C-alpha atoms as a printed R data frame, in Angstrom:
    type eleno elety resid chain resno       x       y       z
1   ATOM     1    CA   UNK     A     1   7.099  11.273  -5.550
2   ATOM     2    CA   UNK     A     2   4.005  12.780  -6.302
3   ATOM     3    CA   UNK     A     3   0.387  10.928  -6.132
4   ATOM     4    CA   UNK     A     4   1.024   9.207  -9.795
5   ATOM     5    CA   UNK     A     5   4.158   7.984  -9.049
6   ATOM     6    CA   UNK     A     6   3.056   6.902  -5.667
7   ATOM     7    CA   UNK     A     7  -0.117   4.743  -6.750
8   ATOM     8    CA   UNK     A     8   1.400   4.028 -10.021
9   ATOM     9    CA   UNK     A     9   4.313   2.290  -7.562
10  ATOM    10    CA   UNK     A    10   1.920   0.907  -5.024
11  ATOM    11    CA   UNK     A    11  -0.174  -0.914  -8.306
12  ATOM    12    CA   UNK     A    12   3.340  -2.440  -9.627
13  ATOM    13    CA   UNK     A    13   4.451  -3.564  -6.089
14  ATOM    14    CA   UNK     A    14   0.806  -5.078  -5.386
15  ATOM    15    CA   UNK     A    15   0.175  -6.596  -9.209
16  ATOM    16    CA   UNK     A    16   3.836  -7.990  -8.805
17  ATOM    17    CA   UNK     A    17   2.536  -9.505  -5.349
18  ATOM    18    CA   UNK     A    18  -0.285 -10.735  -6.190
19  ATOM    19    CA   UNK     A    19   1.074 -12.546  -9.461
20  ATOM    20    CA   UNK     A    20   3.664 -14.489  -7.459
21  ATOM    21    CA   UNK     A    21   1.392 -15.779  -4.830
22  ATOM    22    CA   UNK     A    22  -1.080 -16.690  -7.285
23  ATOM    23    CA   UNK     A    23  -4.295 -14.614  -6.031
24  ATOM    24    CA   UNK     A    24  -7.379 -15.300  -7.582
25  ATOM    25    CA   UNK     A    25  -8.880 -12.197  -9.247
26  ATOM    26    CA   UNK     A    26 -11.216 -11.046  -6.300
27  ATOM    27    CA   UNK     A    27  -8.274 -11.093  -3.808
28  ATOM    28    CA   UNK     A    28  -5.732  -9.528  -6.462
29  ATOM    29    CA   UNK     A    29  -8.394  -6.612  -7.067
30  ATOM    30    CA   UNK     A    30  -8.536  -5.912  -3.199
31  ATOM    31    CA   UNK     A    31  -5.296  -5.556  -2.640
32  ATOM    32    CA   UNK     A    32  -4.314  -3.521  -5.647
33  ATOM    33    CA   UNK     A    33  -7.646  -1.285  -4.521
34  ATOM    34    CA   UNK     A    34  -6.386  -1.149  -1.395
35  ATOM    35    CA   UNK     A    35  -2.513  -0.628  -2.272
36  ATOM    36    CA   UNK     A    36  -3.200   2.617  -4.455
37  ATOM    37    CA   UNK     A    37  -5.519   4.251  -1.482
38  ATOM    38    CA   UNK     A    38  -3.593   3.850   1.014
39  ATOM    39    CA   UNK     A    39  -0.299   4.699  -1.219
40  ATOM    40    CA   UNK     A    40  -0.398   8.314  -0.375
41  ATOM    41    CA   UNK     A    41  -0.873   8.367   3.642
42  ATOM    42    CA   UNK     A    42   2.513   8.776   4.560
43  ATOM    43    CA   UNK     A    43   2.273  11.960   3.125
44  ATOM    44    CA   UNK     A    44  -0.714  13.336   5.006
45  ATOM    45    CA   UNK     A    45   1.722  14.812   7.420
46  ATOM    46    CA   UNK     A    46   2.932  17.457   4.983
47  ATOM    47    CA   UNK     A    47   0.587  19.823   6.461
48  ATOM    48    CA   UNK     A    48   1.114  19.258  10.661
49  ATOM    49    CA   UNK     A    49   4.487  18.081  10.937
50  ATOM    50    CA   UNK     A    50   7.986  17.862   9.609
51  ATOM    51    CA   UNK     A    51   7.733  16.255   6.279
52  ATOM    52    CA   UNK     A    52   9.393  12.490   5.488
53  ATOM    53    CA   UNK     A    53   8.754  11.857   9.693
54  ATOM    54    CA   UNK     A    54   7.416   9.152  11.450
55  ATOM    55    CA   UNK     A    55   4.636   8.907   8.609
56  ATOM    56    CA   UNK     A    56   7.903   7.450   6.296
57  ATOM    57    CA   UNK     A    57   9.163   4.881   8.759
58  ATOM    58    CA   UNK     A    58   8.635   1.215   8.479
59  ATOM    59    CA   UNK     A    59   6.954   1.526  12.404
60  ATOM    60    CA   UNK     A    60   4.416   3.666  10.807
61  ATOM    61    CA   UNK     A    61   3.985   1.361   7.772
62  ATOM    62    CA   UNK     A    62   3.094  -1.674  10.299
63  ATOM    63    CA   UNK     A    63   1.235   0.555  12.664
64  ATOM    64    CA   UNK     A    64  -1.078   1.608  10.065
65  ATOM    65    CA   UNK     A    65  -1.197  -2.176   8.510
66  ATOM    66    CA   UNK     A    66  -1.784  -3.263  11.982
67  ATOM    67    CA   UNK     A    67  -4.940  -0.578  12.842
68  ATOM    68    CA   UNK     A    68  -6.348  -1.450   9.346
69  ATOM    69    CA   UNK     A    69  -6.380  -5.085   9.922
70  ATOM    70    CA   UNK     A    70  -7.941  -4.746  13.428
71  ATOM    71    CA   UNK     A    71 -10.719  -2.327  11.776
72  ATOM    72    CA   UNK     A    72 -11.708  -4.809   8.760
73  ATOM    73    CA   UNK     A    73 -11.750  -7.727  11.608
74  ATOM    74    CA   UNK     A    74 -14.171  -5.856  13.911
75  ATOM    75    CA   UNK     A    75 -16.204  -4.747  11.084
76  ATOM    76    CA   UNK     A    76 -16.709  -8.173   9.191
77  ATOM    77    CA   UNK     A    77 -17.364  -9.555  12.860
78  ATOM    78    CA   UNK     A    78 -19.799  -7.036  13.196
79  ATOM    79    CA   UNK     A    79 -21.483  -7.568   9.401
80  ATOM    80    CA   UNK     A    80 -21.291 -11.106   8.523
81  ATOM    81    CA   UNK     A    81 -23.846 -12.464  11.147
82  ATOM    82    CA   UNK     A    82 -26.009  -9.398  10.030
83  ATOM    83    CA   UNK     A    83 -25.953 -10.326   6.082
84  ATOM    84    CA   UNK     A    84 -26.429 -14.241   5.910
85  ATOM    85    CA   UNK     A    85 -26.452 -13.871   2.294
86  ATOM    86    CA   UNK     A    86 -22.863 -12.405   1.984
87  ATOM    87    CA   UNK     A    87 -21.926 -14.966   5.254
88  ATOM    88    CA   UNK     A    88 -22.558 -18.067   3.451
89  ATOM    89    CA   UNK     A    89 -20.233 -16.836   0.320
90  ATOM    90    CA   UNK     A    90 -17.574 -15.448   2.735
91  ATOM    91    CA   UNK     A    91 -16.080 -17.497   4.545
92  ATOM    92    CA   UNK     A    92 -13.155 -15.989   6.536
93  ATOM    93    CA   UNK     A    93 -10.972 -16.466   9.496
94  ATOM    94    CA   UNK     A    94 -10.217 -14.120  12.013
95  ATOM    95    CA   UNK     A    95  -6.415 -14.421  10.364
96  ATOM    96    CA   UNK     A    96  -8.301 -14.307   7.300
97  ATOM    97    CA   UNK     A    97 -10.114 -11.074   8.160
98  ATOM    98    CA   UNK     A    98  -6.902  -9.313   9.627
99  ATOM    99    CA   UNK     A    99  -4.863  -9.926   6.847
100 ATOM   100    CA   UNK     A   100  -7.558  -8.844   4.645
101 ATOM   101    CA   UNK     A   101  -7.087  -5.227   5.807
102 ATOM   102    CA   UNK     A   102  -3.018  -5.600   7.137
103 ATOM   103    CA   UNK     A   103  -1.851  -6.349   3.588
104 ATOM   104    CA   UNK     A   104  -3.222  -3.580   1.154
105 ATOM   105    CA   UNK     A   105  -2.835  -0.883   4.031
106 ATOM   106    CA   UNK     A   106   1.168  -2.214   4.750
107 ATOM   107    CA   UNK     A   107   1.658  -2.657   0.879
108 ATOM   108    CA   UNK     A   108   0.060   0.514   0.099
109 ATOM   109    CA   UNK     A   109   2.466   2.610   2.525
110 ATOM   110    CA   UNK     A   110   5.261   0.209   1.983
111 ATOM   111    CA   UNK     A   111   5.307   0.874  -1.831
112 ATOM   112    CA   UNK     A   112   5.298   4.541  -0.904
113 ATOM   113    CA   UNK     A   113   8.118   4.190   1.350
114 ATOM   114    CA   UNK     A   114  10.149   2.032  -1.495
115 ATOM   115    CA   UNK     A   115   9.298   5.064  -3.870
116 ATOM   116    CA   UNK     A   116  10.788   8.013  -1.455
117 ATOM   117    CA   UNK     A   117  13.835   5.630  -0.735
118 ATOM   118    CA   UNK     A   118  14.726   6.350  -4.616
119 ATOM   119    CA   UNK     A   119  14.378   9.784  -4.274
120 ATOM   120    CA   UNK     A   120  17.319  12.038  -3.360
121 ATOM   121    CA   UNK     A   121  15.939  13.348  -0.203
122 ATOM   122    CA   UNK     A   122  15.671   9.905   1.579
123 ATOM   123    CA   UNK     A   123  13.274   8.476   4.357
124 ATOM   124    CA   UNK     A   124  14.045   7.855   7.990
125 ATOM   125    CA   UNK     A   125  12.953   4.055   7.515
126 ATOM   126    CA   UNK     A   126  14.362   3.099  11.194
127 ATOM   127    CA   UNK     A   127  12.822   6.202  12.824
128 ATOM   128    CA   UNK     A   128  13.192   7.456  15.753
129 ATOM   129    CA   UNK     A   129  16.913   6.686  14.553
130 ATOM   130    CA   UNK     A   130  17.764  10.164  12.691
131 ATOM   131    CA   UNK     A   131  19.481   8.639   9.765
132 ATOM   132    CA   UNK     A   132  17.785   9.016   6.379
133 ATOM   133    CA   UNK     A   133  18.081   6.417   3.687
134 ATOM   134    CA   UNK     A   134  18.272   7.062   0.019
135 ATOM   135    CA   UNK     A   135  19.579   5.240  -3.263
136 ATOM   136    CA   UNK     A   136  19.409   8.590  -4.679
137 ATOM   137    CA   UNK     A   137  18.019   7.803  -8.278
138 ATOM   138    CA   UNK     A   138  16.345  10.756  -9.129
139 ATOM   139    CA   UNK     A   139  14.609  14.148  -7.611
140 ATOM   140    CA   UNK     A   140  11.246  13.478  -5.955
141 ATOM   141    CA   UNK     A   141   9.344  16.001  -8.336
142 ATOM   142    CA   UNK     A   142  11.190  14.246 -11.638
143 ATOM   143    CA   UNK     A   143   7.830  14.154 -14.236
144 ATOM   144    CA   UNK     A   144   9.806  11.157 -15.786
145 ATOM   145    CA   UNK     A   145  10.218   8.956 -13.050
146 ATOM   146    CA   UNK     A   146   6.344  10.096 -11.581
147 ATOM   147    CA   UNK     A   147   5.240   9.557 -15.241
148 ATOM   148    CA   UNK     A   148   7.009   6.366 -15.672
149 ATOM   149    CA   UNK     A   149   5.996   4.525 -12.018
150 ATOM   150    CA   UNK     A   150   2.340   5.635 -13.012
151 ATOM   151    CA   UNK     A   151   2.533   4.268 -16.507
152 ATOM   152    CA   UNK     A   152   4.153   1.045 -15.658
153 ATOM   153    CA   UNK     A   153   1.869   0.506 -11.976
154 ATOM   154    CA   UNK     A   154  -1.227   0.927 -14.475
155 ATOM   155    CA   UNK     A   155  -0.026  -1.517 -17.038
156 ATOM   156    CA   UNK     A   156   0.766  -3.964 -14.807
157 ATOM   157    CA   UNK     A   157  -2.381  -4.471 -13.195
158 ATOM   158    CA   UNK     A   158  -4.573  -4.199 -16.561
159 ATOM   159    CA   UNK     A   159  -2.000  -7.337 -17.765
160 ATOM   160    CA   UNK     A   160  -2.527  -8.903 -14.496
161 ATOM   161    CA   UNK     A   161  -6.532  -8.173 -14.682
162 ATOM   162    CA   UNK     A   162  -6.631  -9.292 -17.965
163 ATOM   163    CA   UNK     A   163  -4.497 -12.421 -17.569
164 ATOM   164    CA   UNK     A   164  -6.993 -13.697 -14.701
């Protein structure tokens, strides 16, 4: 898939997850923005290694989620005590701070894996196993699929946003 398809699918997955969980508006926006931002991370491998290798695996998804979760936890642990006007309004536990980073990042990378799983090319979900998994529904370059996912994701996000 191309970037439009991946961002759209990330918004579709994040919006659906936020609706199912009944998240408040702020957390919905945070999840959707983070998922959209991280949806292209697995394609960073295009210039430096074999494409659709480790960056297209569940291992990578969990590693990125964990790294971002720890980064958000450390950032908030450092910043909140220094910003009393925010600290009084934003009450996050350590687990809450970690999940504020983990879930948007994992959702973005996971939606990317889902998108590429739908293509004929497939992905090595269980890396380092060399087996590729594919549902073989369309080519990665299929314009209709990419635009369709892009539009569906933006529509789902807008619908959820206006219903909140």
